[in-house]
RODO-2510 file (C-alpha; in nm, 4 decimals, decimal comma):
residues 78
     n   res          X          Y          Z
     1     m     9,0298    10,6156     9,2449
     2     r     9,1401    10,6640     8,8619
     3     n     9,1351    10,3452     8,6737
     4     d     9,3646    10,5259     8,3678
     5     v     9,7625    10,4413     8,3033
     6     f     9,9545    10,6869     8,4624
     7     p    10,2907    10,7015     8,2820
     8     y    10,5882    10,6514     8,5149
     9     d    10,7970    10,9502     8,3642
    10     v    10,5675    11,2394     8,5471
    11     p    10,6302    11,0856     8,9170
    12     q    11,0028    11,0342     8,7864
    13     n    11,0472    11,4166     8,7375
    14     l    10,8322    11,4647     9,0128
    15     s    11,1066    11,3024     9,2445
    16     k    11,3872    11,4388     9,0906
    17     a    11,2386    11,7785     9,1259
    18     l    11,1453    11,7287     9,4977
    19     s    11,5182    11,5931     9,5612
    20     g    11,7019    11,9014     9,3815
    21     h    11,4737    12,1408     9,6019
    22     p    11,6562    12,3594     9,8327
    23     v    11,4405    12,1880    10,1167
    24     a    11,6672    11,8950    10,0255
    25     a    11,3298    11,6393    10,1195
    26     d    11,4595    11,2473    10,1781
    27     g    11,1399    11,1472    10,0405
    28     i    10,7241    11,2201    10,0717
    29     a    10,4202    11,0111    10,2061
    30     y    10,1595    10,9891    10,0084
    31     h     9,8502    10,7748     9,9502
    32     g     9,8629    10,4937     9,6853
    33     r     9,6384    10,5189     9,3891
    34     h     9,5299    10,1615     9,4083
    35     d     9,4288    10,1968     9,7822
    36     d     9,3973    10,5472     9,9042
    37     t     9,3300    10,4620    10,2710
    38     e     9,6657    10,3349    10,2847
    39     l     9,9735    10,5662    10,3432
    40     c    10,3020    10,4912    10,1116
    41     f    10,6605    10,6124    10,1579
    42     a    10,8991    10,6690     9,8782
    43     l    11,2336    10,7617     9,9780
    44     f    11,4994    10,8930     9,7334
    45     e    11,8426    10,7227     9,6694
    46     p    12,0590    10,9505     9,8530
    47     v    11,8687    10,9060    10,1818
    48     r    11,9738    10,5164    10,1705
    49     s    12,3159    10,5963    10,3952
    50     a    12,0968    10,8000    10,6219
    51     v    11,8292    10,5546    10,7166
    52     s    11,9159    10,2703    10,9706
    53     m    11,7211    10,0109    11,1414
    54     a    11,6457    10,1300    11,4972
    55     e    11,4262     9,7948    11,5860
    56     r    11,3476     9,4709    11,4051
    57     r    10,9971     9,3217    11,5000
    58     t    10,9205     8,9890    11,3934
    59     d    10,5886     8,9920    11,5625
    60     l    10,3943     9,2152    11,3247
    61     d    10,0481     9,2488    11,3505
    62     a     9,9816     8,9710    11,1247
    63     n     9,5458     9,0822    11,1646
    64     r     9,6604     9,4264    10,9849
    65     f     9,8458     9,2208    10,7455
    66     w     9,4987     9,0142    10,6110
    67     q     9,2860     9,2641    10,7079
    68     v     9,4551     9,4303    10,3628
    69     a     9,4721     9,1340    10,1908
    70     g     9,1229     9,0257    10,2204
    71     r     9,0155     9,3629    10,0962
    72     y     9,1958     9,2531     9,7684
    73     k     9,1071     8,8955     9,7803
    74     i     9,4877     8,7740     9,7651
    75     g     9,6341     8,5251    10,0081
    76     l     9,9575     8,3115    10,0755
    77     a     9,9888     7,9811     9,9427
    78     p    10,1098     7,7255    10,1653
***
């Protein structure tokens, strides 16, 4: 894991290049620099109109949240 500060102009320029590429990508999946075990998703602005909610679940795996939160020694205040 890198400890240096990553400039925002680099990923912004990369997203512009990818969104304008002939492959017409709607976004990217990547491993975050703060935790390379977790998968992150970045969707480009134009895809907003193409994304819809297929299902809304409120019974998500709470244990999964606490496993990740525990890794960083964070929690929720009552």
